[in-house]
Structures are given as C-alpha cells and as structure tokens.
C-alpha positions in Angstrom: 16.3 43.8 -13.4 12.7 42.8 -13.2 11.2 41.1 -10.2 10.5 38.0 -12.3 14.2 37.9 -13.2 15.4 37.5 -9.6 16.3 33.9 -8.7 13.5 32.6 -6.5 15.2 30.1 -4.2 13.2 29.0 -1.1 16.4 28.9 1.0 18.0 32.0 -0.4 17.3 34.3 2.5 19.1 32.0 4.9 21.9 31.2 2.4 22.9 34.8 2.1 22.5 35.7 5.8 25.4 37.0 7.8 24.2 34.9 10.8 24.4 31.5 8.9 20.7 31.1 9.8 18.9 27.9 8.9 15.9 28.2 6.7 13.7 27.4 9.7 15.3 30.3 11.7 14.9 32.7 8.8 11.2 31.9 8.4 10.6 32.1 12.1 12.3 35.5 12.3 10.1 37.0 9.6 6.9 35.5 11.2 7.9 36.7 14.7 6.5 39.9 16.2 10.2 41.0 16.6 10.0 43.8 19.3 12.1 46.7 18.2 12.5 50.4 18.8 10.8 52.6 16.2 14.2 54.1 15.0 15.5 50.7 14.2 12.3 49.4 12.6 11.6 52.4 10.5 15.2 52.7 9.2 15.2 49.1 7.9 11.6 49.6 6.6 12.9 52.6 4.6 15.7 50.4 3.1 13.2 47.6 2.2 10.9 50.2 0.6 13.8 51.6 -1.4 14.9 48.2 -2.8 11.6 46.5 -3.3 8.9 49.2 -3.4 5.2 48.6 -4.2 4.6 48.9 -7.9 0.9 49.5 -8.6 1.8 50.7 -12.1 2.7 47.1 -13.0 -0.8 45.7 -12.3 -2.3 46.5 -15.7 0.8 45.2 -17.6 1.8 42.1 -15.5 -1.0 41.5 -13.0 -1.8 42.2 -9.4 0.8 39.8 -8.1 3.5 42.3 -9.1 2.1 45.1 -6.9 3.2 44.1 -3.4 6.6 45.3 -2.2 9.0 44.2 0.5 7.1 45.9 3.3 4.0 43.8 2.4 5.9 40.7 3.4 7.7 42.4 6.4 11.1 41.7 5.0 12.7 44.2 7.4 12.0 41.8 10.3 14.5 39.3 8.9 17.2 42.0 8.4 16.9 43.0 12.0 16.9 39.4 13.3 19.8 38.5 11.1 22.1 41.3 12.1 21.2 40.8 15.8 22.2 37.1 15.5 25.4 37.7 13.6 28.1 37.6 16.3 28.2 36.0 19.8 30.6 37.8 22.2 32.0 35.5 24.9 33.1 36.8 28.3 36.6 35.5 27.8 37.0 37.8 24.8 36.5 40.9 27.0 39.0 42.6 29.2 38.2 45.4 31.6 41.5 47.2 30.8 40.7 50.3 28.7 42.7 50.5 25.5 44.2 47.0 26.0 44.0 44.3 23.3 45.8 41.1 23.8 45.3 38.0 21.6 41.5 37.5 21.3 40.7 39.9 24.1 39.2 43.3 23.4 38.5 46.1 25.9 35.0 46.3 27.3 34.4 49.7 25.9 34.7 48.3 22.4 31.2 46.8 22.8 29.5 49.5 24.8 27.9 52.6 23.3 26.1 55.5 24.9 24.8 58.4 22.8 22.9 60.9 25.0 21.2 63.6 22.9 19.2 65.1 25.9 22.0 67.5 26.8 22.8 70.9 25.3 23.8 70.8 21.6 22.9 68.7 18.6 22.8 65.0 17.9 26.3 65.4 16.4 27.5 66.8 19.7 26.5 63.6 21.4 28.4 61.6 18.8 31.5 63.8 19.1 31.4 63.4 22.9 31.4 59.6 22.4 34.3 59.8 20.0 36.2 62.4 22.0 36.3 64.7 19.0 35.2 68.3 18.3 34.1 70.2 15.2 37.6 71.4 14.8 38.9 67.8 14.7 36.4 67.0 11.9 37.9 69.7 9.8 41.3 68.0 10.1 39.6 64.8 8.8 38.3 66.6 5.7 34.7 66.8 7.0 32.5 69.9 7.2 31.4 69.8 10.9 28.8 72.5 10.5 27.1 70.8 7.6 27.1 67.5 9.4 25.6 69.2 12.4 22.9 70.7 10.3 21.8 67.4 8.7 22.3 64.8 11.4 19.3 63.7 13.4 18.4 60.5 15.1 14.7 61.4 14.9 12.8 60.8 18.2 15.8 59.0 19.8 17.0 60.9 22.9 19.3 58.3 24.3 20.8 55.2 22.7 22.7 52.7 24.9 24.3 49.3 24.4 25.9 47.7 27.5 26.8 44.2 28.8 24.0 42.9 31.0 26.4 40.9 33.2 30.1 40.1 32.8 30.6 38.4 36.2 31.0 35.0 34.5 34.6 34.2 33.6 33.5 32.4 30.4 30.5 31.8 28.2 28.3 33.9 26.0 27.7 37.5 27.1 24.3 39.1 27.1 23.7 42.7 26.0 21.1 45.2 27.0 19.9 47.7 24.3 18.0 50.7 25.6 16.5 53.3 23.2 14.8 56.2 24.8 12.4 58.6 23.0 10.5 61.5 24.5 7.6 59.3 25.7 8.9 55.7 25.9 11.9 53.5 26.6 12.5 50.4 24.5 14.6 47.7 26.3 15.8 44.3 25.0 18.3 41.7 26.2 20.1 39.8 23.4 22.6 37.0 23.5 24.4 38.4 20.5 25.8 41.8 19.9 22.9 44.1 18.9 24.3 45.2 15.5 20.8 45.9 14.0 20.1 49.0 16.1 23.7 50.1 16.0 23.8 50.0 12.2 20.8 52.4 12.0 22.7 55.0 14.0 25.6 54.5 11.6 23.3 54.9 8.6 22.0 58.3 10.0 25.6 59.5 10.3 26.6 58.3 6.8 23.4 60.0 5.5 24.3 63.3 7.1 27.8 63.1 5.5 26.2 62.2 2.2 24.0 65.3 2.3 26.9 67.5 3.6 28.9 66.5 0.5 26.0 67.3 -1.8 25.8 63.7 -3.2 22.0 63.6 -3.0 20.0 64.0 -6.2 16.7 64.9 -4.5 16.0 67.2 -1.5 15.6 65.4 1.8 12.4 65.8 3.8 10.7 64.4 6.9 9.0 61.1 5.8 5.6 60.4 7.4 5.9 56.8 6.3 8.9 56.2 8.6 8.3 58.7 11.5 10.7 56.8 13.9 13.7 57.2 11.6 16.4 59.8 11.4 18.4 61.5 8.7 18.6 58.3 6.6 14.9 57.9 6.3 14.6 61.5 5.1 16.5 60.7 1.9 14.5 60.0 -1.3 14.4 56.2 -2.0 17.1 56.2 -4.7 19.3 58.5 -2.5 19.0 56.0 0.3 20.6 53.4 -1.9 23.2 55.8 -3.2 24.0 56.7 0.4 24.5 53.0 1.4 26.8 52.4 -1.6 29.1 55.2 -0.4 30.0 52.8 2.5 31.1 50.2 -0.1 32.7 52.2 -2.8 32.6 55.9 -1.8 35.1 56.2 1.0 32.5 57.0 3.7 33.9 54.5 6.1 37.4 55.9 5.8 36.3 59.5 6.2 34.0 58.7 9.2 36.2 56.1 10.8 36.9 58.2 13.9 33.2 58.9 14.5 32.1 55.3 13.7 34.8 53.4 15.6 33.2 54.0 19.1 29.9 52.6 17.8 30.9 49.5 15.8 33.5 47.0 17.1 34.8 46.5 13.6 34.0 49.4 11.2 35.2 47.4 8.2 32.3 45.0 8.5 30.0 47.8 7.3 30.8 47.1 3.7 29.7 43.5 4.1 26.5 44.7 5.8 25.6 46.8 2.8 26.3 43.9 0.5 24.2 41.6 2.7 21.3 44.1 2.7 21.2 44.1 -1.1 21.5 40.3 -1.4 19.0 39.5 1.3 16.3 41.6 -0.3 16.6 40.0 -3.7 16.3 36.5 -2.4 14.3 37.1 0.8 11.4 38.7 -1.1 10.8 35.6 -3.2 10.8 33.0 -0.4 7.6 31.1 0.1 7.5 31.6 3.9 4.3 33.7 3.7 2.4 30.6 2.5 3.1 28.5 5.6 0.5 30.4 7.7 0.3 29.2 11.3 3.2 26.7 10.8 5.8 29.3 9.8 7.7 28.9 13.0 7.5 25.1 13.1 10.4 22.8 12.2 10.7 22.1 8.4 9.2 18.6 8.8 6.2 20.1 10.5 5.5 23.0 8.2 2.6 22.9 5.8 1.8 25.2 2.9 -1.5 26.5 4.1 -1.9 28.9 1.2 -2.8 27.2 -2.1 0.4 26.8 -4.1 -0.8 29.0 -6.9 -1.7 31.8 -4.5 1.7 32.2 -2.7 2.9 35.7 -3.7 6.4 34.7 -4.7 5.1 31.8 -6.8 2.5 34.0 -8.5 5.2 36.4 -9.5 7.7 33.9 -10.7 5.2 31.5 -12.4 6.6 28.7 -10.3 3.9 26.0 -9.8 5.5 24.5 -6.7 7.5 21.3 -6.5 7.1 19.6 -9.8 9.0 17.0 -11.9 11.8 18.6 -13.8 12.2 21.8 -11.8 15.2 20.4 -9.9 17.0 19.5 -13.1 15.8 22.0 -15.7 16.6 25.6 -14.7 15.6 27.1 -18.0 12.4 28.4 -16.3 14.4 30.8 -14.3 15.4 33.0 -17.2 13.3 32.8 -20.3 15.5 31.6 -23.2 18.6 31.2 -21.1 20.8 28.6 -19.3 20.2 25.6 -21.5 21.1 22.4 -19.6 23.9 20.2 -21.0 23.0 16.8 -22.3 23.2 14.0 -19.8 25.6 12.0 -22.0 28.1 14.9 -21.7 28.1 15.0 -17.9 30.3 11.9 -17.4 28.2 10.8 -14.5 29.0 7.5 -12.6 26.9 4.5 -13.3 25.7 4.4 -9.6 23.9 7.6 -8.4 22.5 6.1 -5.2 22.0 8.7 -2.6 22.0 11.6 -5.1 18.9 13.7 -5.9 17.9 11.9 -9.1 14.7 12.6 -11.0 13.2 10.0 -13.3 11.2 10.7 -16.4 12.4 14.3 -16.7 13.5 14.0 -20.3 16.5 12.4 -22.0 18.5 15.6 -22.3 17.9 17.0 -18.8 
C-alpha cells in the first residue's frame, strides 16, 4: 500500500477512534501539548514510526511531500488522548469488596495497578508480585520465565501506579491518578477516564518480552536512542514491533499472558481491539488536514480557518487533493486511480425531491 493509496478523509481519525471522539476533539488532541510520561510517549512514538516512517528515499521519485512520517505530525498525541478518553468509570460501578462482582459492579482492585521495580529483582518480579505468581507458575502456563526475565524492561520506569483519586462520592464519574516515577522525576496526572494509554504501554513491553522469548523476532533487539523513555517494545526493530502487536490479535499472546495481564487491564480482551484501532487510526489520522489550521486547531469547527494555503497542507500535497471543489463529494474516482467508477444517476432510482440532501449541481450528467 502506498501513502497515496490510503483514503484521505478529514474526519477519519475521529471516525475510527475508540473514544467516539468528534473531529474537533481529535484535532484539539493532536494540537495539545499533551503532558505524558516518557515511557508512554516514546512507546507510542515507536509505534507511529513503525507504521508511518519517514521516507526520504521517495523524494526523488514522488516529491518532498512524501518524505514526512507520522512523527512529523505528532500522530502519537492522538493515540494517547484517544485511549485515555475511551472509558469513563463511574463510582457506582465500583465495590470495595475484593473479588466480588455483582451486576455492573467490579472490585476496586480491578482498576488499580502498582508495579514497583525499585525493590530487589527484575521488572518481571514486580509484575509477578502484582499477579501473585512466580517463575514456577509461568512454566505451568507454557512460558519460559527465565527468558521473560531476561528480556523484560520498562526502561527508566521505577514505579508505575494507577489509583482512584477519590471514591467518596456514591455516584458520578471517578477520577484516576496516574504516577510514573523514573530515577530523576515523577510524572503525575489526574484523568476523568481510565488511563488506558500508559497501561497499554506496560502491556506492550510484556508482550514484546514474550515475543523475544519465543524467538519470533526477525532482527536483533537493541536499545533505541530515538525512544530513550521506552522499554522492551521500543527495542524491537520497526517491523518486529508490528509483528509483536499482531501476536495480540492473531498469535495467542493474550491467552498465554492472561494471568500476568489481568491485574493490569480491567478487560484483557480489549487489547485485540486496541491493536486494530492503532492500525486504523494511523492510516486515516496521518492524512487529516488538522496541521493546516494553525492557531485555530483547537477552535470549534465553525471557527477554524485553514491558515496554511490549501495546496501546501501536507496531506493534500501527498494525495493531490485540491481542497473542497465541485465534484469531489460525488466523484470518488480520484481516490484510487482507475478505480471505483460511479454509477450513472439514472440507475440510482433517486426520489424527485432531494431537499435537505447534499446535492451538487453541475458536476456532470453521469456523476
């Protein structure tokens, strides 16, 4: 698939989001400074770089507009924002009784995670303590604990903690505190929704360690100076990062690691949808025109203005789209050269009165 061949819908990034974000929210998220700990930021940056890398080798053949990659438009910001706005947890959904699940209520511990890697042992030891398992238990699950221990690292993260900020209220949306401590700094955020974005990065490191332990990588892992805040996942070669993520969808990784992942993610099964969303959001998000709105990116749709000349917006330069123009809403043959010929209007059996519909005049008799 070429970059030009990807559908370039302005609202695609919002349409495919897990959070049901509006277009305005999606554009605002990417334009925002988005405070985040380095482990979370660099993990998503490594995913963006693997899916939509810079391609300077295309400049001579296709032009300079085909060089920038996903990191150039900070696509990782929307991934983080979207996953952190995916699920609101209400106080009435939570019970203080450990191990109890009645109706819509789930035990408090389902939503709280603490991984303390400052004690003796490895990062895997901290995960095993959280899951109340041992290396011997991993062998029963068909996992090589020693190999996992050798490969698993959360990079500079010494302590990772997700906890309710306050559950005194009997009902209403709950706030969560996320604290990520490194050797020289602590990153603290309070979110209205469950902080899935940083939690997923811890999961990706664990899945990457298992990926390496099983010898599924095609290139040797190595510390990556481009993503110094990341862990095991960022040490994989770009194509191996994508192969690793796909083991969540179609490689049985979720089943094998279920006991280790369950204390981290309220619903482990959601991880398959997360990987699918990551793939879809990249394809559409990279080609939005949000970068052309300049200082009005975070304004409401009616108040946004395209501050970059239409022909200079990166996505439009790559796709050859001239901006809103007669015929583009009705004739989609421009999307794929030589493909998707529109049916003739006389064969559509349209009603005589199209009032209220999006009708273009003067487009052409057959469009």
